[in-house]
N, C-alpha and C positions, 0 to 999 in steps of 0.2 A: 705356164704356170709358174709365178717367180719363186723364187728360194724362201722369202719372206714367208709367203700364204704354205708353201709346202712345212716350215716348220710350227706355225701354226696350228696346221691340222693335227700334226705328229702330237705337239701338245695336249690339245685336247683331247685326244684319244688316252692319253695316258691319264690326264685328270680327271676325266668320267669314267673309264675302266677300273677294275677291281685292282685292288692292291692289298699287300703286306707288309706291316710295320711291327718291327720288335723293338720294344722298348727297356729301357736297362732295369726297369723294376720285373721285370718278367714277364709284363702284359704283352698280350699279341692281339695287333687289331687288323681283321681282316674286311675288307667291305668296298664301299665307295665312298670318293671323294667329291666336293666341289670343284667349281673352275678354279679356284684358288689354290686346290692342291690340299685342301682341309677335310680330314674325313668326317662324313656325315651319316653314314648309315652303315651296319654292319655288325660285325661278331667282334666280341672281346673277350679272350679266352687269359685267365688266371691262371697261369700253368703252377706257382706256388700253393694256390688255395684250391685248385680244381676247383673253379667256379667258371661261370659261361653266364654273359649277356650279349642279348641279342636287341638290335633296336637302334635307335636315332640316338648320333654321340656329336659333341662338338670340340672338334680337334681330336685330343686323347680323354675327353669326360663324357660319362653317360649324361644325356640332355635330351629331353624330352619322352615321347612313349618308348619304353625297352621291357623285357623281361629278365629278370637275373634269377640263374638257377644255383643255390648256396651249395657248399660243400656236404650239409647236414641234408641236404634232399629240400629242404624249404623252396618254394618257389615266389618270386613275388612277380607281380605285371601290375605296370602302372604309370605314373609319373615320374621323371625325375630332372632334376632341377641342377644341375651346374656339378653333376657327381655324385649328389646328393639323394638317395633313396627315400620312398616312403613321403613322398613331400606333395599333397593333393588327393586325388582321387586313385583308388587302386587297389589290387585284390593279392591277398598272400594265402599261398594254400602250402600250411605246415606239413612237415614230412609225416606227423602223426596222425592224419586225416583233418582237424582243423581247418576251417577254412574263415576267413574274414574277408567280408568287400564293404570297403567305403573310403574313409579319409583318413588321411595321416599328416602327421605335423612332425618334421625332425626324427623320421624313424618311428615315430609312436602313433597308435591307433588312439584319434582326436576326433570329435563332432561326431556325425551321425556314423553308424555303421550296423551290419548283420554279422554277426560272428556264428556261424554253424559249427557246431562240435563233432568229434568224431563220435560219441557216445548217441547221436541225436536230438541232442537239446539245442535252440535257435536262441538266440539273444538279438533283438531288434531295439537299437535306441541310441542313447548319446554314451560318449568315451572321454575320458580326460585321463591322460598319462599312461595310456594303455589298457586303463580297467574301466569296467561299468561305473559310469558316474551321472547321476541327473536322472530324468526319464528314461523307461525301458521296458520292454516286454518280454519274459523268458519262457519259452513253450517248452516244455518236457519232453523227453520223449515217451513217457507214461500217460501223458495227455493233460497233465496240470499246466496251468497256465498265471504266471506271477504280473500283475500290470500294476505299476506303480515307480516308486523313487529308489535309485541304487548310490550306495556309496562305497567305493573301490570294491567293486564285486560282491557287495553284500545287501541283500534286502535293508533300506533304513530310511526311514521316515514314513510317509503315508503307503498304501499299497493294498491291492487286490489280489488275492489268489482262490482261483476258481478250480477247483480239484474235478477230475474225470468223471466222479460220480454225482457230480452235481454240487455237490457242497461250495461252500464260499466263506472265505475270511476276509473280512476288511478291516484296516484299523492303522493300527502305529505298528512299525517292526523297528527294532533293535539290533545291530549285530547279525542280523539275519531270524531274530526270534521276534514272535508276534506279542505284541504289549498289551493293548486293549483293543476289543471286538469292537466296530462301531455298528456291523451289521452284518447278519449270517441267516441262514435258511430256518433256523432254528436255534435256542439255547442250546439244545443237547447236541445238535450239528455243529454248533459253534465250537464246543468244547472238543467236539471230535475233532474238525478243521485245524483248531489251534495245535493238537499235539498232533497231525499230520504235518503242520507246516514245519515242525520242528525235524520231521522227517525226512521231509522234501531238501532240506538243507545240502547245499553241494560242495560245504566246507570250503567257502571262497576266502581268500584274505580279508582280515579284519582291519579295522582302521587304526592310526596310529594311538597310542597311550593303552593298549587293550591288546592281551597276547593273541598273538597270529596265530590262525588256522592254516593247515595245511591248503596249498589251492591246486584247484586241477583244472580250475578256467582261468587262473588270473596270469596266463603266460604271456611274460613280456617278450616283444620281439628282441630279435639280438642285438645288441648295440655294437659300434664300431664297423659294422660292414662298410667295406669301401667299394 
């Protein structure tokens, strides 16, 4: 075997074997490399932030499918684009027990997605800028179901609330409050439904121009993750 051939095999073994690289910013890569010696898949540990990424990489950047465990306990599984997380389809499991599955744009919930809250409530619908915006359905843990329009995590516009006992309120909503009834099981039940609708409010963040209410459901994703 020629010396040139032996050298090629030695290089190939190094290129496709496991490697460990330490970067000046405290980042450590352990995994496999391509034929050019460029990291392609493995684990990146961020020592100074106590965070760990496992998945596809492109050079020293997270790129492709991967899972990131953040220092606060949040875990993101999904697509990465040139080191930018939450870009495309993904799943975020929050440390408090909330779970979001759906579309992300630039680290925010955007487009169609489902949020399962730690208290049992489930929202399925459209998101804009990390908030429930547009058409969506909220199934509450007590059996109540709201179907209709949302704005910044509040029922706003036309919507229908069906209560667990069969009562129905359908009409216009404003900042989570029912305004006029279009239909209900009866006038008496409609009045009851209107009162119950107010009790079902979850205190979601209100639109601009009105005093905000403290939000339980409008948790924004962490910004500035790297």
